[in-house]
ZAKOLTOR-556396 format. One record per residue (C-alpha): y, x, z; residue in three letters. Coordinates in steps of 0.25 Angstrom, whole numbers, always signed. Each point is the difference from the previous one (the first is absolute). Layout:
<node v="Y" u="X" w="Z" r="ALA"/>
...
***
This chain:
<node v="+0" u="+0" w="+0" r="MET"/>
<node v="+14" u="+4" w="-3" r="LYS"/>
<node v="+14" u="-3" w="+4" r="MET"/>
<node v="+9" u="-8" w="-9" r="ASN"/>
<node v="+13" u="+6" w="-5" r="LEU"/>
<node v="+6" u="-14" w="-3" r="LYS"/>
<node v="+1" u="-2" w="+15" r="SER"/>
<node v="+6" u="+14" w="+3" r="LEU"/>
<node v="+15" u="-4" w="-3" r="LEU"/>
<node v="-2" u="-14" w="+7" r="ALA"/>
<node v="-5" u="+7" w="+13" r="CYS"/>
<node v="+7" u="+12" w="+1" r="VAL"/>
<node v="+10" u="-6" w="+10" r="ALA"/>
<node v="-11" u="-4" w="+9" r="LEU"/>
<node v="-5" u="+15" w="+0" r="SER"/>
<node v="-14" u="-5" w="-6" r="SER"/>
<node v="-6" u="+12" w="-7" r="MET"/>
<node v="-4" u="-4" w="-14" r="LEU"/>
<node v="-5" u="+10" w="-10" r="LEU"/>
<node v="-1" u="-1" w="-16" r="SER"/>
<node v="-13" u="-5" w="-7" r="CYS"/>
<node v="-5" u="+7" w="-12" r="GLN"/>
<node v="+5" u="-2" w="-14" r="LYS"/>
<node v="-9" u="-2" w="-12" r="GLN"/>
<node v="-5" u="+11" w="-8" r="ASP"/>
<node v="-12" u="-2" w="-9" r="LYS"/>
<node v="+2" u="+13" w="-8" r="SER"/>
<node v="-11" u="+10" w="+5" r="PRO"/>
<node v="+1" u="+10" w="-11" r="ALA"/>
<node v="+5" u="+11" w="+9" r="THR"/>
<node v="-3" u="+5" w="+14" r="SER"/>
<node v="+9" u="-4" w="+11" r="GLN"/>
<node v="+2" u="+6" w="+14" r="ASN"/>
<node v="-11" u="+9" w="-2" r="GLY"/>
<node v="-10" u="-10" w="-4" r="ILE"/>
<node v="-8" u="+4" w="-13" r="PRO"/>
<node v="+3" u="-8" w="-12" r="SER"/>
<node v="-15" u="-3" w="-1" r="GLU"/>
<node v="+0" u="-7" w="+13" r="VAL"/>
<node v="+13" u="-8" w="-3" r="ILE"/>
<node v="-7" u="-5" w="-13" r="ASN"/>
<node v="-13" u="-4" w="+8" r="GLN"/>
<node v="+9" u="-8" w="+10" r="ILE"/>
<node v="+8" u="-7" w="-12" r="ALA"/>
<node v="-13" u="-3" w="-6" r="ALA"/>
<node v="-5" u="-8" w="+12" r="LYS"/>
<node v="+13" u="-8" w="-1" r="GLY"/>
<node v="+8" u="+6" w="+12" r="PHE"/>
<node v="+14" u="+4" w="+0" r="ASN"/>
<node v="+1" u="+15" w="-2" r="THR"/>
<node v="+14" u="+2" w="+6" r="GLU"/>
<node v="+0" u="+6" w="+15" r="GLY"/>
<node v="-15" u="+5" w="+0" r="VAL"/>
<node v="-3" u="+8" w="+12" r="ILE"/>
<node v="-11" u="+10" w="+1" r="ALA"/>
<node v="-8" u="-2" w="+13" r="VAL"/>
<node v="-13" u="+6" w="+6" r="ASN"/>
<node v="-11" u="-6" w="-9" r="GLY"/>
<node v="+8" u="-7" w="-10" r="GLY"/>
<node v="+14" u="-6" w="-3" r="TYR"/>
<node v="+9" u="-11" w="+5" r="VAL"/>
<node v="+6" u="-9" w="-11" r="VAL"/>
<node v="+9" u="-12" w="+1" r="GLU"/>
<node v="+4" u="+3" w="+14" r="GLY"/>
<node v="-12" u="-5" w="+8" r="ASP"/>
<node v="-13" u="+2" w="-8" r="ILE"/>
<node v="-9" u="+12" w="+1" r="PHE"/>
<node v="-8" u="+4" w="-12" r="LEU"/>
<node v="-11" u="+11" w="+3" r="SER"/>
<node v="-4" u="+10" w="-11" r="TYR"/>
<node v="-12" u="-8" w="-3" r="GLN"/>
<node v="+8" u="-13" w="-1" r="ASP"/>
<node v="+7" u="+6" w="-11" r="LEU"/>
<node v="-12" u="+1" w="-9" r="THR"/>
<node v="-9" u="-11" w="+6" r="ASN"/>
<node v="+9" u="-12" w="+3" r="LEU"/>
<node v="-7" u="-13" w="-2" r="ASN"/>
<node v="+8" u="-7" w="-11" r="ILE"/>
<node v="+0" u="-15" w="+4" r="GLY"/>
<node v="+6" u="-12" w="-7" r="PRO"/>
<node v="+15" u="-3" w="-1" r="ASP"/>
<node v="+1" u="-15" w="+2" r="LEU"/>
<node v="+15" u="-4" w="+1" r="ARG"/>
<node v="+7" u="-13" w="+0" r="VAL"/>
<node v="+15" u="+1" w="+5" r="GLY"/>
<node v="+7" u="+12" w="+7" r="GLU"/>
<node v="+1" u="-3" w="+15" r="GLU"/>
<node v="-14" u="-4" w="+4" r="GLU"/>
<node v="-11" u="+6" w="+9" r="GLN"/>
<node v="-10" u="+10" w="-7" r="TYR"/>
<node v="-13" u="+6" w="+4" r="HIS"/>
<node v="-7" u="+12" w="-5" r="THR"/>
<node v="-14" u="-1" w="-7" r="THR"/>
<node v="-7" u="+6" w="+13" r="ASN"/>
<node v="+1" u="-8" w="+13" r="LEU"/>
<node v="-5" u="+2" w="+14" r="ILE"/>
<node v="-15" u="-5" w="+0" r="THR"/>
<node v="-10" u="-2" w="+11" r="GLY"/>
<node v="+8" u="-12" w="+6" r="LEU"/>
<node v="+1" u="-4" w="+11" r="PRO"/>
<node v="+5" u="+14" w="+4" r="ARG"/>
<node v="+9" u="+7" w="+9" r="THR"/>
<node v="+6" u="+13" w="-4" r="ILE"/>
<node v="+5" u="+9" w="+11" r="THR"/>
<node v="+14" u="+7" w="-1" r="ILE"/>
<node v="+5" u="+11" w="+9" r="SER"/>
<node v="+14" u="+6" w="+2" r="VAL"/>
<node v="-1" u="+15" w="+1" r="GLU"/>
<node v="+11" u="+11" w="+3" r="GLY"/>
<node v="+11" u="-10" w="-1" r="LEU"/>
<node v="+11" u="-5" w="+10" r="ASP"/>
<node v="-4" u="-12" w="+9" r="PRO"/>
<node v="+8" u="-10" w="-8" r="ILE"/>
<node v="-9" u="+1" w="-11" r="TRP"/>
<node v="-12" u="-4" w="+8" r="THR"/>
<node v="+8" u="-12" w="+4" r="ILE"/>
<node v="+4" u="-3" w="-14" r="ALA"/>
<node v="-15" u="+1" w="-5" r="THR"/>
<node v="-4" u="-9" w="+11" r="ASP"/>
<node v="+10" u="-10" w="-5" r="SER"/>
<node v="-5" u="+2" w="-14" r="ALA"/>
<node v="-14" u="-2" w="+4" r="VAL"/>
<node v="+4" u="-13" w="+8" r="ALA"/>
<node v="+6" u="-5" w="-13" r="ARG"/>
<node v="-13" u="+1" w="-8" r="TYR"/>
<node v="-9" u="-4" w="+11" r="ASN"/>
<node v="+8" u="-13" w="+3" r="LEU"/>
<node v="-4" u="-5" w="-13" r="LEU"/>
<node v="-15" u="-3" w="+3" r="GLY"/>
<node v="-5" u="+7" w="-12" r="MET"/>
<node v="-14" u="+7" w="-2" r="ARG"/>
<node v="+7" u="+13" w="+0" r="LEU"/>
<node v="+6" u="+5" w="+13" r="THR"/>
<node v="+6" u="+13" w="+5" r="PHE"/>
<node v="-2" u="+6" w="+14" r="GLN"/>
<node v="+9" u="+12" w="+5" r="ARG"/>
<node v="-8" u="+11" w="+7" r="VAL"/>
<node v="+5" u="+12" w="+6" r="SER"/>
<node v="-5" u="+10" w="-10" r="SER"/>
<node v="-9" u="+2" w="-12" r="GLY"/>
<node v="+3" u="-14" w="-6" r="GLY"/>
<node v="-6" u="-3" w="-14" r="ARG"/>
<node v="+15" u="+0" w="-4" r="ILE"/>
<node v="+8" u="+11" w="+7" r="ARG"/>
<node v="+15" u="-2" w="+1" r="VAL"/>
<node v="+6" u="+14" w="+0" r="VAL"/>
<node v="+13" u="+7" w="-2" r="GLY"/>
<node v="+5" u="+10" w="-10" r="HIS"/>
<node v="+13" u="+5" w="-6" r="ASP"/>
<node v="+1" u="-8" w="-13" r="LEU"/>
<node v="+14" u="+5" w="-3" r="GLY"/>
<node v="+14" u="-7" w="+0" r="GLY"/>
<node v="-1" u="-8" w="-13" r="ASN"/>
<node v="-2" u="-13" w="+7" r="GLY"/>
<node v="-15" u="-1" w="+1" r="VAL"/>
<node v="-4" u="-6" w="+14" r="LEU"/>
<node v="-15" u="-1" w="-1" r="GLY"/>
<node v="-12" u="+1" w="-9" r="GLN"/>
<node v="-14" u="-5" w="-1" r="SER"/>
<node v="-11" u="+10" w="-4" r="SER"/>
<node v="-4" u="-10" w="-11" r="GLY"/>
<node v="-7" u="-14" w="-2" r="PHE"/>
<node v="-14" u="-4" w="+3" r="PRO"/>
<node v="-11" u="+8" w="-7" r="ASN"/>
<node v="-11" u="-5" w="-8" r="ALA"/>
<node v="-9" u="-1" w="+12" r="ALA"/>
<node v="+10" u="-10" w="+7" r="GLY"/>
<node v="+6" u="+10" w="+10" r="ASN"/>
<node v="+14" u="+3" w="+3" r="PRO"/>
<node v="+6" u="+13" w="-2" r="PRO"/>
<node v="+0" u="+9" w="+13" r="ASP"/>
<node v="+15" u="+1" w="+3" r="SER"/>
<node v="+14" u="-5" w="+0" r="ILE"/>
<node v="+11" u="+11" w="+1" r="THR"/>
<node v="+14" u="-3" w="+6" r="LEU"/>
<node v="+12" u="+9" w="-3" r="ASN"/>
<node v="+3" u="+7" w="+13" r="ASN"/>
<node v="+12" u="+8" w="-6" r="ARG"/>
<node v="+11" u="-1" w="+11" r="PRO"/>
<node v="+9" u="-11" w="-3" r="GLY"/>
<node v="-8" u="-8" w="-10" r="THR"/>
<node v="+0" u="-13" w="+9" r="PHE"/>
<node v="+13" u="+2" w="+6" r="GLY"/>
<node v="+2" u="+2" w="+15" r="THR"/>
<node v="-4" u="-13" w="+6" r="ASN"/>
<node v="-8" u="-8" w="-11" r="PRO"/>
<node v="-6" u="-14" w="+3" r="SER"/>
<node v="-14" u="+0" w="+4" r="VAL"/>
<node v="-2" u="-12" w="-9" r="GLN"/>
<node v="+5" u="+7" w="-12" r="TRP"/>
<node v="-9" u="+12" w="+3" r="LEU"/>
<node v="-11" u="-10" w="+1" r="ALA"/>
<node v="+3" u="-6" w="-14" r="THR"/>
<node v="-1" u="+14" w="-6" r="ILE"/>
<node v="-14" u="+2" w="+7" r="VAL"/>
<node v="-4" u="-14" w="-5" r="ALA"/>
<node v="+4" u="+3" w="-14" r="HIS"/>
<node v="-8" u="+13" w="+0" r="GLU"/>
<node v="-12" u="-7" w="+6" r="MET"/>
<node v="+2" u="-10" w="-11" r="GLY"/>
<node v="-3" u="+11" w="-11" r="HIS"/>
<node v="-12" u="+4" w="+8" r="THR"/>
<node v="-6" u="-13" w="-2" r="ILE"/>
<node v="+3" u="-2" w="-15" r="GLY"/>
<node v="+14" u="-6" w="-1" r="PHE"/>
<node v="+10" u="+5" w="-11" r="ARG"/>
<node v="+15" u="-1" w="+1" r="HIS"/>
<node v="+5" u="-14" w="-1" r="THR"/>
<node v="+10" u="+4" w="-10" r="ASP"/>
<node v="-9" u="+10" w="-7" r="TYR"/>
<node v="+4" u="-5" w="-13" r="LYS"/>
<node v="+15" u="+2" w="+2" r="ASN"/>
<node v="+3" u="+10" w="+12" r="ARG"/>
<node v="+15" u="-2" w="-3" r="LYS"/>
<node v="-2" u="-13" w="+8" r="TYR"/>
<node v="-1" u="+7" w="+13" r="SER"/>
<node v="+4" u="+14" w="-3" r="CYS"/>
<node v="+12" u="-2" w="-9" r="GLY"/>
<node v="+2" u="+10" w="-11" r="GLY"/>
<node v="-7" u="-1" w="-13" r="ILE"/>
<node v="-10" u="-11" w="-3" r="ARG"/>
<node v="-14" u="+7" w="+2" r="TYR"/>
<node v="-14" u="-6" w="-2" r="ASN"/>
<node v="-10" u="+7" w="+8" r="GLU"/>
<node v="-11" u="-4" w="-9" r="GLY"/>
<node v="-15" u="-2" w="+4" r="LYS"/>
<node v="+0" u="+15" w="+4" r="ALA"/>
<node v="-15" u="+1" w="-2" r="GLY"/>
<node v="-3" u="-8" w="+12" r="VAL"/>
<node v="+3" u="-14" w="-6" r="GLY"/>
<node v="+11" u="-10" w="+2" r="ALA"/>
<node v="-7" u="-14" w="+2" r="ILE"/>
<node v="+9" u="-12" w="+2" r="TRP"/>
<node v="-4" u="-8" w="+13" r="ILE"/>
<node v="+0" u="-15" w="-3" r="PRO"/>
<node v="+9" u="-8" w="+8" r="GLY"/>
<node v="+11" u="+10" w="+1" r="THR"/>
<node v="+13" u="-4" w="-8" r="PRO"/>
<node v="+3" u="+4" w="-14" r="THR"/>
<node v="+14" u="-3" w="+3" r="GLY"/>
<node v="+10" u="-2" w="+7" r="PRO"/>
<node v="+1" u="+14" w="+6" r="ARG"/>
<node v="-6" u="+4" w="+13" r="ASP"/>
<node v="+10" u="+9" w="+8" r="PRO"/>
<node v="-7" u="+1" w="+13" r="ASN"/>
<node v="-14" u="+4" w="-3" r="SER"/>
<node v="-6" u="+11" w="+9" r="TRP"/>
<node v="-5" u="+7" w="-13" r="MET"/>
<node v="+13" u="+2" w="-7" r="LEU"/>
<node v="+1" u="+14" w="-5" r="ALA"/>
<node v="+13" u="+4" w="+7" r="CYS"/>
<node v="+5" u="-4" w="+14" r="THR"/>
<node v="+14" u="-4" w="+4" r="ASP"/>
<node v="-2" u="+4" w="+14" r="GLY"/>
<node v="-3" u="-14" w="+5" r="SER"/>
<node v="-13" u="-6" w="+7" r="ASN"/>
<node v="-9" u="-7" w="-11" r="ARG"/>
<node v="-11" u="-8" w="+7" r="PRO"/>
<node v="-9" u="-7" w="-9" r="PHE"/>
<node v="+7" u="-11" w="-8" r="ASN"/>
<node v="-7" u="-12" w="-5" r="PRO"/>
<node v="-4" u="+6" w="-13" r="ASN"/>
<node v="-5" u="+13" w="+7" r="ASP"/>
<node v="-9" u="-10" w="+8" r="LEU"/>
<node v="-6" u="-6" w="-12" r="ILE"/>
<node v="-3" u="+13" w="-6" r="ALA"/>
<node v="-7" u="+6" w="+13" r="LEU"/>
<node v="-8" u="-13" w="+2" r="ASN"/>
<node v="-4" u="+0" w="-15" r="TYR"/>
<node v="-6" u="+14" w="+1" r="LEU"/>
<node v="-5" u="+0" w="+14" r="TYR"/>
<node v="-2" u="-14" w="+7" r="HIS"/>
***
């Protein structure tokens, strides 16, 4: 998840720290930031934005909050691309299987506020009575919430991927622990929204505005594409009007976003 530049000017007077989101760049011909042009080409071929690619241990971070391993770049599952409108909920081809199922999640090496925020995010999911639930454990969770300096370009957090072909979630969510990223006194519920958003990726949710990231991020219109993991419309979510408060919008404006009615339709469709 990234910060929305549109909100920066409106909120400066309130001392809210908002950072820019990525601009579109679909031109992978040359290397950038030390990333080999071959890798840029592979990322573009999978349908991901090639601007702001970050090299990390084991792979690359693209579009602010998606981790691609070296293997992912050469062996992503190419799923269907079923689109209707622009601001609906979408899921990946692979979803969590083995339902009913409880996925453990642990917060490791982060300030205590992140444990509180994760507990709140877990409660949001568990209150829905789905066949998929979460349980926070002290360490060694199936999903580990960890910290890493993700730079000062507006990236707040990232999932290490989507569910794999075996129906299991990726193993980690990484939050940006660069000093000042979340301001000096962030709202716990805003942080919970960030964690819940990344948890959404781990269970197979694409961005609500994946077809038009300009909707929440500003800047140039950008379609994320099926990105090698599928972008399947979830029946019952709107083909219009727009959905400004979804927890899975690509960029945040710094506010709390609990599940809205369309989010609930999407979650219940997949996991109730």
